[in-house]
KEVO-693814 format. One line per 3 residues: number of its first residue (from 1); their letters; for each residue x, y, z negated of N, C-alpha, C. Coordinates in steps of 0.1 Angstrom, whole numbers. Each point is the difference from the previous one (the first is absolute). Example, Ala and Ser with C-alpha at 12.3 -4.5 7.8 and 13.67 -1.06 7.14 Angstrom:
BEGIN
1> as> 132,-57,-78,-9,12,0,9,12,0  -4,11,7,9,11,0,-8,11,-8
***
This chain:
BEGIN
1> mnl> 686,-1037,412,-11,0,-9,4,-1,-11  -2,4,-8,2,7,-13,-12,-11,-13  11,-14,-5,-6,-8,-7,-1,4,-14
4> dgf> -1,8,-5,2,2,-15,-1,-12,-8  10,-3,-8,0,-10,-12,1,-13,10  2,-3,9,-2,-15,8,16,-1,0
7> esg> -2,-10,-13,16,-6,-3,1,-11,6  1,1,17,5,-16,5,8,-9,-5  11,2,-5,9,-7,-9,-10,-9,-12
10> lwl> -5,4,-5,-10,-7,-11,-7,-7,7  -10,7,9,-9,-14,7,7,-12,7  13,6,8,3,-10,9,11,-13,-15
13> sal> -3,6,-10,9,-8,-7,-12,-13,-10  -11,5,8,-7,-7,-7,-5,-13,6  5,0,17,-6,-9,2,11,-16,2
16> ppl> 13,3,-3,7,-13,-2,-6,-9,-15  -9,7,-11,0,-8,-8,-14,-7,5  -10,7,8,-13,-5,3,5,-8,6
19> lia> 8,-5,13,1,-8,9,5,-11,-8  7,2,-12,6,-17,-7,-9,-1,-7  -8,6,-4,-14,-6,-9,-8,-7,8
22> atl> -2,6,11,-10,-11,16,6,-9,0  13,-4,0,9,-11,2,0,-10,-6  0,6,-12,1,-7,-14,-15,-7,-1
25> twl> -11,10,4,-14,-9,2,0,-9,12  6,6,9,-3,-14,8,8,-10,-1  12,-3,-10,6,-13,0,-5,-7,-13
28> lsl> -9,9,-4,-8,-7,-12,-13,-5,6  -2,3,10,-15,-3,7,4,-16,11  14,-3,-1,5,-10,10,-3,-10,-13
31> plr> 1,-2,-12,1,-19,-6,-17,2,0  -5,14,-3,-16,-2,-3,-7,-6,11  5,4,14,-6,-1,11,-13,9,4
34> nvs> 6,16,-5,-13,5,-3,2,11,1  -1,11,12,-2,15,2,-5,6,-8  -13,-3,-6,-8,8,-8,3,10,-12
37> iaa> 13,-5,-2,5,9,-12,5,16,5  -1,3,12,3,9,12,-10,9,-9  -10,-4,-1,-13,11,-3,5,6,-13
40> paw> 0,-9,-15,-1,11,-6,17,7,-1  6,-5,7,13,10,3,0,12,5  -13,2,5,-3,15,11,6,11,-15
43> glm> -12,-1,-8,-2,12,-8,10,-1,-10  8,-8,-5,12,1,-6,9,4,4  1,-3,18,14,4,4,-1,17,1
46> lfa> -16,8,3,3,15,1,0,3,-12  -3,-6,-16,3,5,-9,14,-1,-8  9,-10,5,16,3,3,3,10,5
49> agv> -4,5,9,6,12,5,-2,12,-5  -14,-2,-4,1,13,-8,9,0,-14  -2,-12,-5,16,2,-11,12,1,3
52> wya> 6,-3,13,10,4,3,-1,14,6  -7,4,4,-1,15,1,-2,13,-14  -3,-8,-6,-5,4,-13,15,4,-4
55> lgs> 7,-16,-3,16,1,-5,9,10,6  -7,1,14,12,12,7,-3,16,0  -12,1,-8,-7,13,2,7,8,-14
58> dpr> -6,15,3,0,6,-17,-10,-3,-4  3,0,-13,-4,-7,-10,-8,10,-8  0,14,5,-9,12,-4,-16,0,11
61> apr> 2,-13,10,-13,5,12,-9,-4,-9  -9,10,0,-14,-1,-9,-12,-11,3  4,-4,18,-11,-11,3,10,-16,-3
64> lsp> 11,0,-4,5,-11,-2,-7,-12,-5  -1,3,-12,-7,-9,-9,-16,-1,9  -8,6,-2,-13,-1,5,-2,-8,11
67> vlw> 7,1,11,-2,-9,11,5,-12,0  14,-2,-9,5,-15,2,-9,-7,-12  -13,6,-8,-6,-8,-11,-13,-1,12
70> lca> -5,7,7,-13,3,10,9,-16,9  13,4,8,0,-14,9,3,-12,-12  3,-1,-11,5,-12,-9,-15,-4,3
73> vwa> -9,7,-5,-15,-9,-3,-3,-4,15  -2,8,7,-4,-5,15,7,-13,2  15,-2,2,6,-9,2,0,-11,-6
76> arl> -4,-2,-14,-4,-9,-11,-13,-6,6  -10,8,0,-13,-6,0,0,-9,20  6,9,9,-3,-3,13,8,-16,-3
79> swh> 16,0,-6,7,-11,3,-7,-11,-7  -8,8,-12,-10,-18,-8,-9,-3,11  -7,9,0,-15,-6,16,7,-7,8
82> vgt> 9,2,7,3,-6,10,7,-14,-2  8,2,-10,8,-11,-3,-9,-10,-7  -13,3,-6,-8,-12,-1,-16,-4,1
85> rds> 3,10,12,-10,2,11,-7,-17,3  12,-6,9,-1,-17,9,9,-7,-14  -3,2,-8,4,-6,-11,17,-12,11
88> gte> 9,9,-1,11,-3,7,1,-7,12  -7,1,6,0,-4,16,-1,12,11  1,-4,10,2,7,12,-14,4,5
91> drr> 2,12,2,-17,5,8,2,-5,12  -16,1,3,-1,0,15,12,8,10  3,13,-6,5,6,12,16,-7,1
94> lre> 6,-3,-14,11,-7,1,1,-12,4  -13,-9,-1,3,-13,7,1,3,18  -9,10,4,-1,5,16,13,3,6
97> lra> 9,7,-13,12,4,6,13,-14,0  -6,-11,-10,12,-7,1,-4,-10,10  -15,-2,5,-2,-7,13,10,4,14
100> rhd> -6,15,-3,9,5,10,11,3,7  9,-8,-11,16,4,-2,6,-13,-2  -11,-11,-6,10,-17,0,1,0,12
103> pnf> 17,-11,-2,3,-6,-9,14,9,-4  0,2,-13,11,8,-9,-3,10,0  -12,2,-8,-8,12,-5,6,4,-15
106> alk> 6,-7,-5,4,3,-9,13,12,0  6,-5,8,12,4,2,-6,12,9  -9,2,11,-2,12,5,-5,10,-10
109> sly> -8,-3,-7,-5,11,-13,8,8,-3  13,-1,-2,7,8,-5,0,12,9  -1,1,11,-3,12,11,-9,1,4
112> llf> -11,-9,-1,-15,3,4,-5,6,-12  3,-4,-10,-11,6,-10,8,7,-12  11,-5,-3,9,5,-15,4,13,3
115> lpq> 10,-3,8,8,14,3,-9,9,6  -10,-1,13,-8,14,1,-9,6,-12  -1,-10,-8,-9,6,-17,8,11,-4
118> afa> 14,-10,-2,10,13,-7,2,13,10  0,0,10,5,13,6,-15,9,2  -12,-7,-1,-11,6,0,-3,6,-12
121> awf> 3,-7,-14,0,9,-17,10,9,-4  10,-5,12,12,14,-4,-7,13,10  -4,0,15,-3,10,3,-10,8,-4
124> isl> -11,-10,-5,-15,6,-6,3,6,-16  12,-1,-4,5,4,-12,2,14,-3  4,7,13,1,12,5,-6,9,-16
127> pll> -11,3,3,-4,8,-8,2,-4,-17  7,-9,-5,3,0,-14,11,7,-3  11,1,15,10,10,-1,-3,12,-1
130> gaf> -11,5,6,-3,11,0,-3,5,-6  -8,-6,-9,-9,3,-16,12,2,-8  11,-8,0,12,7,-11,10,8,7
133> ssi> -4,6,13,15,5,3,3,15,-3  -11,4,-11,0,15,-3,-4,4,-13  0,8,-10,-5,1,-12,-6,15,3
136> rpi> -9,0,10,-10,12,-2,-12,-9,-10  -6,14,-8,-8,-6,-11,-15,-4,8  -5,-9,-11,-11,-5,2,-13,9,7
139> gwl> -6,1,11,-11,7,1,-12,-8,3  -12,11,8,-10,-6,4,0,-13,8  13,3,9,-1,-8,12,4,-13,-5
142> dla> 8,0,-13,-2,-19,-6,-8,-3,-4  -11,7,-9,-13,-1,-4,-9,-12,9  2,10,16,-4,-6,12,1,-14,-2
145> agg> 15,-1,2,5,-12,3,-2,-12,-9  -3,4,-10,-1,-9,-14,-13,-7,4  -9,7,3,-13,3,0,-4,-17,12
148> lcl> 7,6,6,-2,-5,17,8,-17,-4  10,3,-5,9,-13,-4,-11,-12,-5  -5,12,-11,-7,-12,-13,-15,-3,11
151> agf> -2,8,3,-17,-3,12,5,-14,3  13,1,10,4,-12,8,0,-10,-6  7,-1,-13,3,-14,-5,-16,-3,-6
154> iie> -3,7,-4,-16,-7,-6,-8,-5,11  2,9,14,-9,-5,8,5,-15,8  16,-4,0,7,-11,4,-3,-10,-14
157> aca> 2,1,-7,-1,-8,-11,-15,-3,-1  -9,7,-2,-16,-9,-1,-6,-7,15  4,8,9,2,-5,14,6,-17,0
160> dwq> 13,-1,-2,3,-11,-3,-6,-11,-12  -7,5,-11,-5,-8,-13,-13,-1,10  -4,7,5,-16,-5,7,0,-13,12
163> lrr> 11,4,7,5,-13,10,3,-13,-7  8,3,-9,3,-13,-7,-11,-5,-9  -10,4,-7,-7,-5,-3,-15,-5,12
166> frs> -1,6,10,-8,-6,13,9,-14,0  10,0,4,6,-9,4,-3,-9,-6  2,-1,-15,-1,-12,-10,-13,-4,-2
169> rsa> -15,3,5,-11,1,4,-4,-7,11  6,7,11,-5,-8,10,4,-11,6  13,-5,-6,3,-11,0,2,-7,21
172> ggg> 7,10,4,2,-3,15,-8,-1,9  -15,9,-2,-12,0,8,6,8,8  -16,4,10,1,11,9,-5,16,-3
175> evl> 1,-2,-15,-11,13,-2,14,11,1  -1,12,0,5,16,1,0,6,-14  10,2,-8,-1,13,-6,-6,16,2
178> drg> -10,2,-1,-5,14,3,-9,4,-10  4,3,-13,-2,5,-12,10,6,-7  -1,8,-4,10,13,-12,9,7,8
181> lwr> 10,-3,0,10,13,8,-1,-6,17  -1,-11,3,-1,-7,8,-15,1,15  -8,9,-11,-11,0,9,1,13,10
184> ysr> 10,11,-6,4,11,6,15,-2,7  7,-12,1,8,1,6,3,-12,1  8,-8,12,2,-16,3,14,-2,-7
187> hpn> 11,12,-2,11,-1,-4,4,10,-11  -6,-4,-12,-1,15,-12,11,-1,-2  6,-15,-3,9,-3,-7,17,10,6
190> yfg> 0,-5,15,6,10,6,2,14,2  -15,4,-4,-4,17,-5,9,1,-10  -1,-3,-14,6,4,-10,14,0,2
193> ecc> 3,-11,5,17,-3,3,3,12,8  -5,8,7,7,9,7,-3,15,-6  -12,5,-7,1,5,-9,9,0,-11
196> vww> 3,-6,-4,11,-3,-12,16,7,11  0,-7,8,14,7,5,0,14,7  -9,1,3,-6,14,3,2,9,-13
199> gfw> -4,-4,-9,0,8,-11,15,2,-5  9,-14,2,13,1,-3,3,14,10  -3,-1,10,7,10,9,-3,16,-1
202> lfa> -12,0,-5,-1,16,-10,8,1,-8  2,-8,-13,12,5,-6,9,1,4  9,-5,12,8,2,9,-4,14,5
205> vaa> -8,4,5,-4,11,3,1,15,-8  -3,-7,-13,-2,14,-14,17,-3,-3  4,-8,5,18,1,-4,9,9,17
208> gaw> -7,3,7,8,3,8,6,-7,12  -5,-13,1,1,-13,7,-11,-1,10  -5,6,9,-5,2,12,0,-13,3
211> wsw> 15,1,7,5,-9,11,-1,-13,-4  -7,-6,-11,-3,-13,-2,-13,-7,5  -8,9,10,-12,0,3,4,-16,7
214> pap> 9,-5,13,-1,-14,4,-2,-10,-7  4,0,-11,-2,-10,-8,-10,-5,-4  -13,9,-2,-14,-1,-5,-8,-2,15
217> lll> 5,6,13,-4,-4,10,0,-9,6  14,-7,-2,4,-16,2,-9,-8,-3  -2,-1,-13,-10,-6,-11,-11,-1,9
220> twl> -6,11,1,-16,0,4,3,-6,15  7,-1,7,0,-4,12,3,-13,0  10,-10,-4,-3,-9,-7,-14,-9,-1
223> llr> 0,7,-15,-16,-8,-2,-12,-1,9  3,15,7,-18,2,13,3,-7,13  15,-5,2,3,-4,13,10,-16,-1
226> vsg> 6,0,-10,7,-18,3,2,-5,-13  -3,-1,-11,4,-8,-8,-15,2,-11  -6,5,2,-12,2,-11,-13,-2,6
229> vpa> -6,13,6,-13,-3,4,-2,-8,13  9,2,9,-2,-15,12,1,-13,-6  10,-5,-6,-1,-12,-3,-15,-3,-13
232> aer> -3,8,-6,-10,-3,-9,-9,-3,6  -4,13,13,-13,-5,6,2,-12,10  12,-7,5,-1,-10,8,-7,-13,-6
235> eag> 8,0,-14,-6,-10,-9,-12,-1,-6  -4,12,-3,-14,3,-5,-10,-5,13  5,2,13,-13,-1,11,3,-17,4
238> nrr> 15,-3,-3,-4,-14,6,-8,-11,-15  6,4,-6,-12,-7,-10,-15,2,-7  0,14,4,-17,9,-4,-7,-2,10
241> pqy> -10,-4,2,-6,4,12,-6,15,-1  -11,-2,-11,-5,15,-8,10,10,3  13,4,2,11,5,-2,-6,14,14
244> ady> 1,-6,13,-5,7,10,-8,13,-1  -14,-10,-8,-11,13,-9,6,11,-4  11,-5,-14,4,9,-8,8,8,5
247> vlk> 7,-4,12,10,12,3,-11,9,9  -10,-5,4,-12,15,10,-1,9,-15  -3,-5,-11,-8,13,-9,12,2,-9
250> tna> 9,-6,1,14,7,-12,12,5,6  4,10,1,14,7,0,10,-5,-5  9,-1,9,10,-10,4,10,1,-18
253> ffp> 2,17,3,12,3,-10,-8,12,-10  -1,13,3,-3,8,-9,-13,-3,-2  -6,0,-14,-12,-1,-2,-8,12,2
256> grr> -12,-8,5,-12,12,7,-14,-8,-6  -11,4,6,-10,-6,-3,-7,-9,11  -6,-10,-8,-2,-14,11,-7,7,12
259> rk> -1,-10,12,-4,5,11,-13,-12,2  -12,1,3,-10,-4,1,-2,-9,14
***
């Protein structure tokens, strides 16, 4: 199989720095007795991978600057959001993970949380490597890619803002957020994130790097089947009695008209 532009050495070389960063973040979590710092590290790791690829790529690559800036803005906003969302405390999902793996969860979290996150970020960063892999000129597909990234960013940011505002007002009650973007999807924030990374993949395709498709596919699978939607659904279903009715009326992921 011909993988034009795939610099396997450059891709592999990004993994050790990400593993080192994950280990240092884990070491920082030990005196804090708090693993919530893994959450803001996610976006920063993906951006760090992009910077690594940019440093090893042809500086004439026309997508290098716009893709890197888009990734930087996405990562900065997401890291700020998740880093300030729970005021530095572990959220319910992390507390459940801690309860399942105690005693010595602090030590186990290195291979249960921090290192797997680094491996995931390394793999999902493939479209960034692909976008920098050639000097093909900018075309209509790049415009579509940029539009999808921006649309996903706006959807994710607005959904997070609406959820944060709702949580500050509900004060732990049993209400369900079914307004704004959440009227059309139960997880518009995850949908927006997927749009961003499928947009980065389109940038890669425009550069000839079609081979990076497993990365956004993995991200979509993780959000739909592993760490995103299922965990959020369990938490909301256990805490909010009205959530079952919300599930019947509202699409889980892709936005759509509300059912009666």
